[in-house]
C-alpha positions as CSV (number, residue, x, y, z in Angstrom):
1,M,0.0,0.0,0.0
2,F,2.9,2.4,0.7
3,G,4.1,1.8,-2.8
4,L,0.6,2.9,-4.1
5,I,0.7,6.0,-1.8
6,R,4.1,7.0,-3.1
7,F,2.9,6.5,-6.7
8,L,-0.2,8.6,-6.1
9,E,2.0,11.3,-4.4
10,S,3.8,11.7,-7.8
11,F,0.7,13.3,-9.3
12,D,-0.5,16.9,-8.8
13,M,-0.9,17.6,-5.1
14,E,-4.2,19.3,-5.3
15,N,-5.7,16.6,-7.5
16,Q,-4.6,13.8,-5.2
17,I,-5.8,15.6,-2.1
18,S,-9.1,16.4,-3.7
19,A,-9.5,12.7,-4.7
20,F,-8.7,11.6,-1.2
21,I,-11.3,14.0,0.3
22,H,-13.9,12.7,-2.1
23,V,-13.3,9.1,-1.0
24,I,-12.9,9.6,2.7
25,P,-16.5,8.5,3.7
26,Q,-16.0,5.2,1.9
27,L,-12.3,4.8,2.8
28,I,-13.0,5.1,6.5
29,I,-15.3,2.0,6.2
30,T,-13.0,-0.1,4.0
31,A,-9.6,1.0,5.2
32,P,-9.7,2.9,8.4
33,E,-6.0,2.6,9.1
34,W,-5.2,4.3,5.8
35,T,-7.8,7.0,6.5
36,R,-5.5,7.9,9.5
37,I,-2.1,7.4,7.7
38,I,-2.8,9.5,4.6
39,P,-3.9,12.7,6.4
40,N,-0.8,12.4,8.6
41,R,1.4,12.3,5.5
42,I,-0.4,15.3,4.1
43,L,-0.1,17.3,7.4
44,N,3.6,16.7,7.6
45,H,4.1,18.6,4.3
46,E,3.6,22.3,4.6
47,S,2.2,23.2,1.2
48,A,0.1,20.0,1.1
49,C,-1.3,20.9,4.5
50,Q,-2.4,24.3,3.3
51,A,-4.0,22.8,0.1
52,Y,-5.6,20.1,2.3
53,Q,-7.1,22.8,4.6
54,N,-8.4,24.8,1.8
55,L,-9.9,21.9,-0.1
56,L,-11.5,20.4,3.0
57,H,-13.0,23.8,3.8
58,S,-14.5,24.0,0.3
59,A,-15.7,20.4,0.5
60,N,-17.4,21.1,3.8
61,L,-19.1,24.2,2.4
62,N,-20.3,22.4,-0.8
63,S,-21.4,19.1,0.8
64,P,-21.1,19.2,4.6
65,H,-19.9,15.9,6.2
66,F,-19.0,15.3,9.8
67,L,-15.7,13.7,8.7
68,Y,-14.7,16.8,6.8
69,L,-15.4,18.9,9.9
70,L,-13.3,16.5,12.1
71,L,-10.4,16.6,9.6
72,E,-10.6,20.4,9.5
73,E,-10.3,20.5,13.2
74,S,-7.3,18.1,13.2
75,I,-5.5,20.4,10.8
76,M,-6.1,23.4,13.1
77,N,-4.8,21.3,16.0
78,K,-1.8,20.3,14.1
79,L,-1.0,23.8,13.0
80,Q,-1.5,25.1,16.6
81,M,0.9,22.4,17.9
82,K,3.5,23.3,15.4
83,E,3.1,27.0,16.2
84,S,3.5,26.4,20.0
85,V,6.6,24.3,19.4
86,L,8.2,27.1,17.4
87,T,7.5,29.8,20.0
């Protein structure tokens, strides 16, 4: 699976994040462990984290879903933790 993830990461970042967001509701049922791993990989990359935050926010506005809201909150928590470590 990590080979597949690395392959997918070779594509345009916004397209891959958008595709991930689109499949989250189904992925959490079929592969919950990957639903945790993939966001962590995204959050560890600064520009991907920003794109992820923006795309999740848009997805939540267009078709609200509790998972999107939870993921948005996790991004904010991660960013606040990074900020507190730097100060």
